N, C-alpha and C positions, 0 to 999 in steps of 0.2 A: 258146253265146251266150244271154244273158238275154232275157227277154221285152221288157224295156225297150230293149235294144240292137236287137232285131228291129223294134220299133215305130219307133225312131229311123231305122233304115235305110229302112223303108217310107216314112216322111215325107220323108226327103231324096231318095229316088228319084223321087218325084212320080208314079209309075206306078199307085199304089193310092189316089189321092185320093178316089175314090168309095166305097171300101170300108174306111175306117178307123172303128172303133167310137168313138162319142163319149165313153163313159165311160173307155175306155183312154187317149184323148187328154187328158182331164181329169186322170187319175192321172199321166200322163207329165209334164204341165206342172207339177203340184204337186211331183213328184219333182225337177224342175229348180230348185225354189226359188221358184216363183211363189205369190203369195197369191191366194186365190179369194174372190170376192164373187158372190153370186147375187141377181139381181133379176128376178123372173118367170122367163122362159126364157133370159135372158141370163146367161152365165157370164163374168164379167169377171176377168181375170188381170192382176196388176200385180207389179212387182218394184222394190225400192229401187235396184237396179243399173242400171235403164234408165228412160228417160223415157216410153217407149211402153207402151200397154196392149194386151191381146189381148181382144177381145170375141167370144165364140162362142155360137152357138145350135144346138141339135141339129136334125137333119132325119131323122125316122124312125130314131132311135138311131144315126145316122151323123153324122160331122162334114161340114160343107159344104166342097166342094172349094176354093172361093176363100178360105175361112178357113184351110184347111190350107196354102195357098200363103203366106198372111201369116205363119203360124207358122214355116214353113220359112225364109222370108226373115229373120225375127228370130233363129232359131237360127244361121243363117249369119252375120248381121251382128254379133251379140254373142258368137259362138263359144261357144254354150251346148253342153253335153254333151261338152266337150273332154276332160275327165278320163277318160271311158270309152273314148275312141278312141285314146288314147296307149298 
């Protein structure tokens, strides 16, 4: 299982929301096709395939749990990462 797949499963499970590395999450979202803009400590992800944006800020090199929940909801809503699961 690839590192990307492991992170995907970690995000979907919701059990490790306090322990996901911020830089790994950024790399994961970029690999899903999101475009990244950085303004201060705000990492703003957008995609031409969806109307919503993802706005993340690091907290001691970790992703914030409520923001991971938002990412998880978008992954489910737009069926992102589908090709890896089939």
